[in-house]
PAZAPA-4460 file (N, C-alpha, C; in steps of 0.05 Angstrom, whole numbers, plus 32768, in hexadecimal, padded with zeros to 4 digits):
% residues 232
    n_x    n_y    n_z   ca_x   ca_y   ca_z    c_x    c_y    c_z   seq   type   mol
   81ED   8110   7EB3   81D1   810A   7EB8   81CE   80EC   7EBD     1      X     A
   81DC   80DB   7EAE   81DA   80BE   7EB2   81E4   80B7   7ECE     2      X     A
   81FB   80C2   7ED6   8206   80BC   7EF1   81F3   80C4   7F07     3      X     A
   81E7   80DC   7F04   81D4   80E6   7F18   81BB   80D3   7F1A     4      X     A
   81B2   80CB   7F02   819A   80B9   7F02   81A0   809F   7F0F     5      X     A
   81B7   8093   7F09   81BF   807A   7F16   81C2   807D   7F34     6      X     A
   81CE   8094   7F3D   81D2   8098   7F59   81B7   8099   7F68     7      X     A
   81A4   80A7   7F5E   818A   80A9   7F6B   817A   808F   7F69     8      X     A
   817E   8080   7F54   8171   8066   7F52   817D   8054   7F68     9      X     A
   8197   8054   7F6A   81A5   8044   7F7F   819C   804D   7F9B    10      X     A
   8199   8067   7F9F   8190   8071   7FB9   8174   8068   7FBF    11      X     A
   8163   8069   7FAB   8147   8061   7FAF   8144   8043   7FB5    12      X     A
   8154   8033   7FA8   8153   8016   7FAD   8160   8010   7FC9    13      X     A
   8173   801F   7FD1   8181   801A   7FEA   816F   8022   8002    14      X     A
   815B   8031   7FFE   814A   8039   8015   813D   8021   8023    15      X     A
   8139   800C   8014   812D   7FF4   8021   813E   7FE9   8037    16      X     A
   8158   7FEF   8037   816A   7FE6   804C   8166   7FF5   8067    17      X     A
   815A   800D   8065   8158   801E   807C   813B   8024   8084    18      X     A
   8128   801B   8074   810C   801E   807C   8103   8007   808D    19      X     A
   80F0   800C   809F   80E6   7FF7   80B0   80D7   7FE2   80A0    20      X     A
   80DB   7FC8   80A5   80F0   7FBD   80B7   810B   7FBC   80A9    21      X     A
   8120   7FC3   80B8   813A   7FC4   80AD   814F   7FBE   80C2    22      X     A
   8166   7FB5   80B9   817C   7FB0   80CB   8187   7FCA   80D6    23      X     A
   8188   7FDE   80C5   8193   7FF8   80CD   817D   800D   80C8    24      X     A
   8168   800E   80D9   8152   8020   80D5   8159   803D   80D9    25      X     A
   814E   804E   80C7   8151   806A   80CA   8135   8076   80D0    26      X     A
   8134   808E   80DB   811A   809A   80E0   8109   809D   80C7    27      X     A
   80EF   8099   80CA   80DE   809A   80B2   80E0   80B4   80A3    28      X     A
   80E3   80CA   80B1   80E5   80E4   80A4   80FD   80E5   8091    29      X     A
   8113   80D9   809A   812C   80D9   8089   8128   80C9   8070    30      X     A
   811E   80B1   8073   811A   80A0   805B   8105   80AB   8048    31      X     A
   80F0   80B8   8054   80DB   80C4   8044   80E5   80DB   8034    32      X     A
   80F5   80EC   8040   8101   8103   8032   8114   80FA   801C    33      X     A
   8123   80E5   8021   8135   80DB   800C   8125   80CF   7FF5    34      X     A
   8110   80C1   7FFB   8100   80B6   7FE6   80F2   80CC   7FD5    35      X     A
   80E8   80E0   7FE3   80DC   80F6   7FD4   80F0   8104   7FC2    36      X     A
   8109   8107   7FCD   811E   8113   7FBC   8123   8102   7FA4    37      X     A
   8125   80E8   7FA7   812A   80D6   7F90   8113   80D8   7F7C    38      X     A
   80FA   80D8   7F85   80E4   80DA   7F73   80E3   80F4   7F64    39      X     A
   80EB   810A   7F72   80EC   8124   7F64   8101   8124   7F4F    40      X     A
   8118   8117   7F54   812D   8116   7F40   8123   8105   7F28    41      X     A
   8116   80EF   7F2E   810B   80DF   7F18   80F7   80EE   7F07    42      X     A
   80E6   80FE   7F15   80D2   810D   7F07   80DF   8123   7EF6    43      X     A
   80F4   8130   7F01   8103   8144   7EF2   8111   8138   7EDA    44      X     A
   811C   8120   7EDD   8129   8113   7EC6   8115   810C   7EB1    45      X     A
   80FD   8103   7EB9   80E8   80FD   7EA6   80DF   8116   7E98    46      X     A
   80DC   812C   7EA6   80D4   8145   7E9A   80E9   814F   7E86    47      X     A
   8102   814C   7E8E   8118   8154   7E7B   8117   8142   7E62    48      X     A
   8112   8129   7E66   8111   8117   7E4F   80F9   811E   7E3D    49      X     A
   80E3   8127   7E49   80CC   812F   7E39   80D1   8148   7E28    50      X     A
   80E2   815A   7E32   80E8   8172   7E23   80F9   816D   7E0A    51      X     A
   8107   8157   7E09   8119   8151   7DF2   810E   813B   7DE1    52      X     A
   80F5   8133   7DE6   80E8   811D   7DD7   80CD   8127   7DCC    53      X     A
   80C7   811E   7DB4   80AD   8125   7DA9   8096   811D   7DBB    54      X     A
   8082   812E   7DBD   806C   812A   7DCF   805F   810F   7DCB    55      X     A
   8059   8108   7DB2   804C   80EF   7DAC   805D   80D7   7DB3    56      X     A
   8077   80DA   7DAE   808A   80C4   7DB4   808C   80BF   7DD2    57      X     A
   808D   80D5   7DE1   8091   80D3   7DFE   8079   80C4   7E0B    58      X     A
   8061   80CB   7E03   8049   80BF   7E10   8043   80A3   7E06    59      X     A
   804F   809C   7DEF   804B   8080   7DE5   8060   806D   7DF0    60      X     A
   8074   8078   7DFE   8089   8067   7E09   8080   805C   7E24    61      X     A
   807C   8041   7E25   8072   8035   7E3E   8086   8039   7E56    62      X     A
   809F   803C   7E4F   80B3   8040   7E65   80AD   8059   7E74    63      X     A
   80A6   806E   7E66   809F   8088   7E74   8086   8085   7E85    64      X     A
   8072   8077   7E7A   8059   8073   7E89   805F   8063   7EA2    65      X     A
   8070   804E   7EA0   8076   803E   7EB7   8084   804F   7ECD    66      X     A
   8096   8060   7EC5   80A4   8071   7ED9   8090   8084   7EE6    67      X     A
   807E   8090   7ED7   806B   80A2   7EE3   8058   8094   7EF6    68      X     A
   804F   807C   7EEF   803E   806C   7F00   804D   8064   7F19    69      X     A
   8066   805D   7F17   8076   8055   7F2E   807A   806C   7F41    70      X     A
   807F   8084   7F36   8082   809C   7F47   8068   80A2   7F56    71      X     A
   8051   80A0   7F48   8037   80A6   7F54   8031   8091   7F6A    72      X     A
   8036   8078   7F65   8030   8063   7F78   8042   8066   7F91    73      X     A
   805B   806D   7F8D   806D   8071   7FA3   8065   8088   7FB5    74      X     A
   805C   809E   7FA8   8053   80B5   7FB8   8039   80AF   7FC8    75      X     A
   8027   80A1   7FBB   800E   8099   7FC8   8014   8087   7FE0    76      X     A
   8025   8073   7FDC   802C   8061   7FF1   803A   806F   8008    77      X     A
   804C   8082   8001   805B   8091   8016   8047   80A2   8026    78      X     A
   8034   80AE   8019   8021   80BF   8027   800F   80AE   8039    79      X     A
   8005   8097   802F   7FF4   8085   803F   8004   807B   8057    80      X     A
   801D   8072   8053   802D   8067   8068   8032   807D   807E    81      X     A
   8038   8096   8075   803D   80AB   8087   8024   80B2   8099    82      X     A
   800D   80B3   808C   7FF4   80B8   809B   7FEE   80A2   80AF    83      X     A
   7FF1   8089   80A7   7FEC   8073   80B9   8000   8073   80D0    84      X     A
   8019   807B   80CA   802D   807C   80DF   8026   8091   80F4    85      X     A
   801B   80A7   80EB   8013   80BC   80FE   7FFE   80B1   8112    86      X     A
   7FEC   80A0   8109   7FD8   8094   811A   7FE0   807A   8126    87      X     A
   7FFA   8074   8124   8006   805C   8130   7FF9   8042   8125    88      X     A
   7FF3   8042   810C   7FE9   802A   80FE   7FFF   801D   80EE    89      X     A
   8005   8004   80F4   801A   7FF6   80E5   8012   7FF0   80C9    90      X     A
   8024   7FF4   80B6   801E   7FEE   809A   8039   7FE7   808D    91      X     A
   8038   7FE0   8073   8050   7FD9   8064   8052   7FEB   804C    92      X     A
   806B   7FEF   8043   8070   7FFF   802B   806E   7FED   8012    93      X     A
   8056   7FEA   8008   8053   7FD8   7FF1   805F   7FE3   7FD7    94      X     A
   8065   7FFD   7FD6   8070   8009   7FBE   808D   8002   7FB9    95      X     A
   809A   7FF4   7FCC   80B6   7FEC   7FC9   80B9   7FDB   7FB0    96      X     A
   80A5   7FCB   7FAA   80A7   7FB8   7F93   80A8   7FC7   7F78    97      X     A
   80A0   7FE1   7F78   80A1   7FEF   7F5E   80BB   7FFE   7F5A    98      X     A
   80CC   7FFF   7F6E   80E5   800E   7F6C   80F8   8004   7F56    99      X     A
   80FA   7FE9   7F51   810B   7FE0   7F3B   8101   7FEB   7F1F   100      X     A
   80E9   7FF4   7F1E   80DF   7FFF   7F04   80F0   8017   7EFB   101      X     A
   80FA   8027   7F0E   810B   803D   7F08   8125   8034   7EFC   102      X     A
   8130   801E   7F06   8149   8013   7EFC   8146   8009   7EE0   103      X     A
   812F   7FFF   7ED9   812C   7FF2   7EBF   8123   8005   7EA9   104      X     A
   8112   8019   7EB0   8104   8028   7E9B   8110   8043   7E94   105      X     A
   8124   804D   7EA2   8130   8066   7E9A   8141   8061   7E81   106      X     A
   8144   8076   7E70   8152   8073   7E57   816F   806B   7E5B   107      X     A
   817B   8072   7E72   8197   806C   7E77   819B   804E   7E7B   108      X     A
   8185   803F   7E81   8188   8023   7E89   8183   8010   7E71   109      X     A
   818E   8017   7E5A   8189   8007   7E42   8194   7FEB   7E45   110      X     A
   81AC   7FE8   7E50   81B8   7FCE   7E53   81A9   7FBD   7E67   111      X     A
   81A0   7FC9   7E7D   8190   7FBA   7E91   8176   7FB1   7E85   112      X     A
   8169   7FC3   7E76   8150   7FBD   7E69   8153   7FA6   7E54   113      X     A
   8169   7FA6   7E47   816F   7F91   7E33   8172   7F76   7E41   114      X     A
   8180   7F76   7E58   8184   7F5D   7E67   8169   7F54   7E72   115      X     A
   8159   7F67   7E7C   813F   7F60   7E87   812D   7F54   7E72   116      X     A
   812D   7F60   7E5A   811D   7F56   7E44   8126   7F3A   7E3C   117      X     A
   8140   7F35   7E3C   814A   7F1A   7E36   8140   7F06   7E4A   118      X     A
   8141   7F0D   7E64   8136   7EFB   7E79   8119   7EF6   7E75   119      X     A
   810A   7F0B   7E6F   80ED   7F07   7E6A   80E7   7EF5   7E53   120      X     A
   80F6   7EF7   7E3D   80F2   7EE6   7E26   80FC   7ECA   7E2B   121      X     A
   810E   7EC6   7E3E   8118   7EAC   7E44   8105   7E9B   7E55   122      X     A
   80F5   7EA9   7E66   80E4   7E9B   7E79   80D1   7E87   7E6C   123      X     A
   80C2   7E8E   7E57   80B0   7E7A   7E4B   80BE   7E61   7E41   124      X     A
   80D7   7E63   7E38   80E5   7E4D   7E2D   80F0   7E3A   7E42   125      X     A
   80F3   7E43   7E5A   80FD   7E32   7E6F   80E6   7E26   7E80   126      X     A
   80CE   7E2E   7E79   80B7   7E25   7E89   80B4   7E06   7E88   127      X     A
   80B9   7DFA   7E70   80B6   7DDD   7E6D   80CA   7DCE   7E7F   128      X     A
   80E3   7DD8   7E80   80F7   7DCB   7E91   80EF   7DCE   7EAE   129      X     A
   80E5   7DE5   7EB5   80DD   7DEA   7ED1   80C6   7DD8   7ED9   130      X     A
   80B2   7DD5   7EC7   809C   7DC4   7ECD   80A4   7DA7   7ED0   131      X     A
   80B7   7D9E   7EBF   80C1   7D83   7EC1   80CF   7D7F   7EDB   132      X     A
   80DF   7D93   7EE4   80EC   7D91   7EFE   80D8   7D8F   7F15   133      X     A
   80C3   7DA0   7F13   80AF   7DA0   7F29   80A0   7D85   7F29   134      X     A
   809B   7D79   7F11   808E   7D5F   7F10   809F   7D4A   7F1E   135      X     A
   80B9   7D4B   7F19   80CC   7D38   7F26   80CC   7D3C   7F44   136      X     A
   80CC   7D55   7F4D   80CC   7D5B   7F69   80B3   7D51   7F77   137      X     A
   809C   7D55   7F6A   8082   7D4D   7F75   8081   7D2E   7F76   138      X     A
   808B   7D21   7F62   808A   7D04   7F61   809C   7CF8   7F77   139      X     A
   80B4   7D03   7F79   80C6   7CF9   7F8E   80BA   7CFE   7FAA   140      X     A
   80AC   7D15   7FAD   809F   7D1B   7FC7   8089   7D06   7FCD   141      X     A
   807A   7CFF   7FB8   8065   7CEB   7FBC   8071   7CD0   7FC3   142      X     A
   8087   7CC9   7FB6   8094   7CB0   7FBD   809F   7CB0   7FD9   143      X     A
   80AA   7CC7   7FE2   80B4   7CCA   7FFD   809D   7CC6   8012   144      X     A
   8086   7CD2   800B   806F   7CCF   801D   8067   7CB2   8020   145      X     A
   8067   7CA3   800A   805F   7C87   800B   8075   7C76   8018   146      X     A
   808E   7C7D   8015   80A4   7C6D   8020   80A7   7C71   803E   147      X     A
   80A5   7C8A   8047   80AC   7C90   8063   8095   7C99   8074   148      X     A
   807E   7CA1   8068   8068   7CAD   8077   805B   7C9B   808B   149      X     A
   805B   7C81   8085   804D   7C6E   8097   8060   7C5E   80A9   150      X     A
   8079   7C66   80AB   808D   7C57   80BB   8092   7C63   80D6   151      X     A
   8083   7C78   80DD   8085   7C85   80F7   80A1   7C8E   80FE   152      X     A
   80AF   7C98   80E9   80C9   7CA3   80ED   80C8   7CBF   80F9   153      X     A
   80DD   7CC8   8106   80DE   7CE2   8112   80F9   7CF0   810B   154      X     A
   80F7   7D0A   810A   810F   7D1A   8105   811F   7D1C   811F   155      X     A
   8137   7D29   811E   8147   7D2D   8136   8139   7D3D   814B   156      X     A
   8126   7D4E   8143   8117   7D5E   8155   80FF   7D50   8161   157      X     A
   80FA   7D37   8159   80E3   7D28   8163   80CA   7D2D   8154   158      X     A
   80CB   7D39   813C   80B3   7D3F   812C   80AF   7D28   8118   159      X     A
   8095   7D25   810F   8090   7D10   80FB   80A0   7D15   80E2   160      X     A
   80AA   7CFF   80D6   80BC   7D01   80BF   80AD   7CF9   80A5   161      X     A
   80AC   7D0D   8093   80A0   7D08   8078   8083   7CFD   807A   162      X     A
   8073   7D0B   8089   8056   7D03   808B   8044   7D18   807E   163      X     A
   804F   7D30   8078   803F   7D45   806B   804A   7D4A   804F   164      X     A
   8038   7D48   803B   8042   7D49   8020   804F   7D64   8019   165      X     A
   8042   7D7A   8021   804D   7D94   801B   8068   7D99   8028   166      X     A
   806B   7D8F   8041   8085   7D91   804E   809A   7D81   8040   167      X     A
   8092   7D6A   8036   80A5   7D59   8027   80AE   7D67   800E   168      X     A
   809B   7D74   8000   80A3   7D83   7FE7   80B7   7D98   7FEE   169      X     A
   80B2   7DA6   8004   80C5   7DBC   800B   80E0   7DB1   8013   170      X     A
   80E0   7D9B   8023   80FA   7D90   802B   810A   7D85   8013   171      X     A
   80FD   7D79   8001   810B   7D6F   7FE9   8113   7D85   7FD7   172      X     A
   8103   7D9B   7FD6   810B   7DB2   7FC6   8125   7DBE   7FD2   173      X     A
   8127   7DBF   7FEC   813F   7DC9   7FF9   8156   7DB6   7FF4   174      X     A
   8150   7D9C   7FF3   8165   7D88   7FED   8171   7D8B   7FD2   175      X     A
   8162   7D97   7FBF   816E   7D9C   7FA5   8186   7DAE   7FA7   176      X     A
   8185   7DC1   7FBA   819C   7DD3   7FBF   81B1   7DC6   7FD1   177      X     A
   81AB   7DAE   7FDC   81BB   7D9F   7FEF   81BF   7DAE   8009   178      X     A
   81AE   7DC2   800F   81B1   7DD2   8027   81AA   7DC1   8040   179      X     A
   8198   7DAE   803D   8190   7D9D   8054   819A   7D81   8052   180      X     A
   81AF   7D7D   8042   81BB   7D62   803F   81D3   7D60   8052   181      X     A
   81D6   7D49   805F   81C5   7D31   805E   81B0   7D2F   8074   182      X     A
   81AB   7D46   8083   8199   7D45   809A   817D   7D3A   8092   183      X     A
   8173   7D42   807B   8158   7D3A   8073   8156   7D1B   806E   184      X     A
   816D   7D0F   806A   816E   7CF3   8063   8171   7CE1   807C   185      X     A
   817C   7CEC   8091   8186   7CDC   80A8   8170   7CCB   80B5   186      X     A
   8157   7CD5   80BB   8143   7CC4   80C7   813D   7CAB   80B7   187      X     A
   813B   7CAE   809C   8137   7C96   808B   814F   7C85   808A   188      X     A
   8167   7C91   8089   8180   7C81   8088   8184   7C71   80A2   189      X     A
   817D   7C7D   80B9   817F   7C6E   80D2   816C   7C56   80D3   190      X     A
   8155   7C59   80C6   8142   7C43   80C5   814C   7C2C   80B3   191      X     A
   8156   7C34   809C   8162   7C20   8089   8175   7C2F   8077   192      X     A
   818D   7C25   8075   81A1   7C32   8064   8199   7C31   8046   193      X     A
   8188   7C1E   803F   8180   7C1D   8023   8170   7C35   801A   194      X     A
   8163   7C43   802D   8153   7C5B   8026   8165   7C72   801C   195      X     A
   817F   7C6F   8020   8191   7C84   8016   8190   7C84   7FF7   196      X     A
   818A   7C6E   7FEB   8188   7C6D   7FCD   8173   7C80   7FC3   197      X     A
   815D   7C83   7FD2   8148   7C95   7FC9   8153   7CB2   7FC7   198      X     A
   8161   7CBB   7FDB   816C   7CD6   7FDC   8183   7CD9   7FC8   199      X     A
   8193   7CC5   7FC5   81A8   7CC6   7FB1   819C   7CC9   7F94   200      X     A
   8187   7CBA   7F8F   817A   7CBC   7F74   816E   7CD7   7F71   201      X     A
   8162   7CE2   7F86   8156   7CFC   7F85   816A   7D12   7F7E   202      X     A
   8181   7D11   7F8C   8196   7D25   7F88   81A2   7D23   7F6C   203      X     A
   81A6   7D0B   7F63   81B2   7D07   7F48   819F   7D12   7F33   204      X     A
   8185   7D0B   7F35   8172   7D14   7F20   816C   7D32   7F21   205      X     A
   8167   7D3C   7F39   815D   7D57   7F3B   8173   7D6C   7F3E   206      X     A
   8188   7D65   7F4D   819E   7D79   7F51   81B1   7D79   7F3A   207      X     A
   81BB   7D61   7F33   81D0   7D60   7F1F   81C5   7D60   7F02   208      X     A
   81AF   7D54   7EFD   81A5   7D53   7EE2   8192   7D6A   7EDC   209      X     A
   817D   7D6E   7EEC   816A   7D83   7EE6   8176   7D9F   7EE9   210      X     A
   8185   7DA3   7EFE   8191   7DBE   7F02   81A5   7DC5   7EEC   211      X     A
   81B4   7DB1   7EE3   81C7   7DB6   7ECD   81B7   7DBC   7EB3   212      X     A
   81A2   7DAC   7EAF   8192   7DB0   7E97   8184   7DCC   7E98   213      X     A
   817A   7DD3   7EB0   816C   7DED   7EB3   8180   7E03   7EAE   214      X     A
   8198   7E02   7EB9   81AC   7E17   7EB4   81B3   7E19   7E97   215      X     A
   81B6   7E02   7E89   81BE   7E02   7E6D   81A8   7E0F   7E5C   216      X     A
   818E   7E09   7E62   8178   7E15   7E53   8177   7E33   7E57   217      X     A
   817A   7E3B   7E70   8179   7E58   7E77   8190   7E66   7E68   218      X     A
   81A7   7E5B   7E6A   81BF   7E69   7E5E   81BC   7E6B   7E40   219      X     A
   81B5   7E55   7E33   81B3   7E55   7E15   819D   7E67   7E0B   220      X     A
   8186   7E67   7E18   8170   7E78   7E0F   8176   7E95   7E15   221      X     A
   8182   7E9B   7E2C   8188   7EB7   7E32   819D   7EC1   7E1E   222      X     A
   81B1   7EB1   7E18   81C6   7EBA   7E05   81BA   7EBE   7DE9   223      X     A
   81A7   7EAD   7DE2   819A   7EAF   7DC8   818A   7EC9   7DC6   224      X     A
   817A   7ED0   7DDA   816A   7EE8   7DD9   817C   7F01   7DDB   225      X     A
   8191   7F00   7DEB   81A2   7F17   7DED   81B1   7F1C   7DD3   226      X     A
   81B9   7F06   7DC5   81C6   7F09   7DAC   81B4   7F15   7D96   227      X     A
   819A   7F0E   7D97   8187   7F19   7D85   8183   7F37   7D8A   228      X     A
   8182   7F3F   7DA4   817F   7F5B   7DAA   8197   7F6C   7DA3   229      X     A
   81AF   7F60   7DA4   81C7   7F6E   7D9D   81CB   7F6E   7D7F   230      X     A
   81BA   7F60   7D70   81BC   7F5F   7D53   81D2   7F4E   7D49   231      X     A
   81DB   7F3B   7D5A   81F1   7F29   7D51   81E7   7F10   7D44   232      X     A
***
């Protein structure tokens, strides 16, 4: 039963790869029939679970309620999408976001649920570090606007360089991952090599210090909550 449940959960989640828009699209009728099959299996598994569980306990368990709501929403969305498709009206399958609910809330997914609960409990404790990082990012973006915004610099594509605050925030956020390094620095570096110090300071503070601190806080708090759940 556990293997069958995992198989159909995996199949249900995999449908997103073949539903429009998709790299390997399948006919709507095929994906719709597969989804209905998965939902019927989930409903049968839930009904089987209800027969071996006390009535009061079954209906008080929020996991069972979540699964039933997810099945209902998926069927409603599938029906609406099918009707709109008949009339050639473009729409989206918004119920895709509820599919992970099946992975988390079935009784067989105890370990996944435990990990998910640890992540949920960890989030409030890393908020302060995240806010501090965002404050640093916003301050560096403001400094970049004041340093480079009025010097009429241009990028390699001939676009204005660091004149829009929101674009600066995004560029520096990407720089934290070093994905746009050193390209983002070159217009300022060509104007004056001393401006490289600004980007070096940004990378040291935000990439090497804040990201290491962020990872350490996440790891320590996640391990702490997981240890509590395991009773260690």
